[in-house]
Each structure stands twice: as structure tokens, then as C-alpha cells.
N, C-alpha and C positions, 0 to 999 in steps of 0.2 A: 787057639780054638775059642777061648773066652772072648778075646778081642774081636774076632770075626762075628761072634754072636752079638756082642754089644754094638758093633758097627751096623749089622743088619737091623737090629731093633731101632737104633738111632735113625738110620736112613728111612726105615719104614715110617717112623713117627713124623719125620720131616715131610715126607711125601703125603701122608694123611692130612697133616695140618695145612700144607700149601695147596692141596688139590682144589679147594674152592676158588683160589685166586686165578686159576687158569681156565675156569669154566666160562664159556661165552655168556655175556649178559644178554638177556632176552630184550626184544624190541619194546615189550610192554614195560619192563623195568626202566629202560632208558626214557621212555615217554613219561613215566611217573616222576623220575628224577628231574627231568626238564620242567614239568609242570610244577613240582615243588619249588624249584628255583624261581620260577616266574611268580608264584604266589608269595614267596618270601620277599621278593623284590617289591611287589605291590604293597605288601604289608609295611615294609620299611618306608616306602614313599608316603603312605598314609600317616605313619608316625611322624615323619618329617613335616607333613602338612599340619598335623595337630600342634606340633611345637611352633610352627610358623604362626598359626593363628593365635596361640597363647602369647607370643611375643608382640604381635600386632595389637592384641587386646591390652596388654600392659602399656604399650605406647599410646593407647587411646585412638588407634586407627579404626577400631571396630566398635560398634555399639554392643551392649551386653546381649541384646536379642540376636544380633548377627553371630556373635561369638558362640552363644549357647546352641543355636540351631546348627551352625557349621560344625562345631565340635561334636555334637550328638550324631550328625550324619556321618562324619569321618570315623567316629568310634564304632558306629553300627557296621560300617563297611569293613573296618579292621576286624571286628568280631566275626563277621561272616567269613573273611579270609582265614582267620585262625581255625574256624570250624572245618573249612575245606582242607587246610593243611593237616589237621589232625586226622581227618578221614583218609587222606592219601597215605599218611604214615602208617595207618593200620593195615594197608594192603601189602 
């Protein structure tokens, strides 16, 4: 009798914990996930561009003025993307 009770409690716990895994994902949630992925990809591309201009500056391929303005522009874009990502994560 005790084993049956333990089994029922254990099975109930498993069902309760696993239930959210079987709920269908809403279209809005899928859209947010896709948009987050796109924003993260854009952010990584901007980080890569920043590294690239740093390398070009070290090699003397960019003037200090070009380097500063381009780096500022890229960092501003990245900051905007980070803000958008944070807003989406709040949803």
C-alpha cells in the first residue's frame, strides 16, 4: 500500500514538472525567439567589425579620425542592439 502511494506521488510530481514541456509554444513566443537570434547575430557582427577596425588601425591602414568615428558609430549601433535585446528579454 505504501509503495502504491509513493508511486502515485512520484508519478504526479513527474507529470507536474514535465507539463510545461508539452505545452504548445505560441506564435508570439516563436517570433520573439527568432528576433532575439537575429539581434544577437547582428550584435556579434558589429563586435567583429569593431575588432576588424582595431586591427586595421594597429596596422596603420586607418587614420585616427577614421578609426575613432567608425568605432564610435559601431559601438553606438551595438548599444542600440543591446537595448533592443534587453527589451525583448523582458517580454
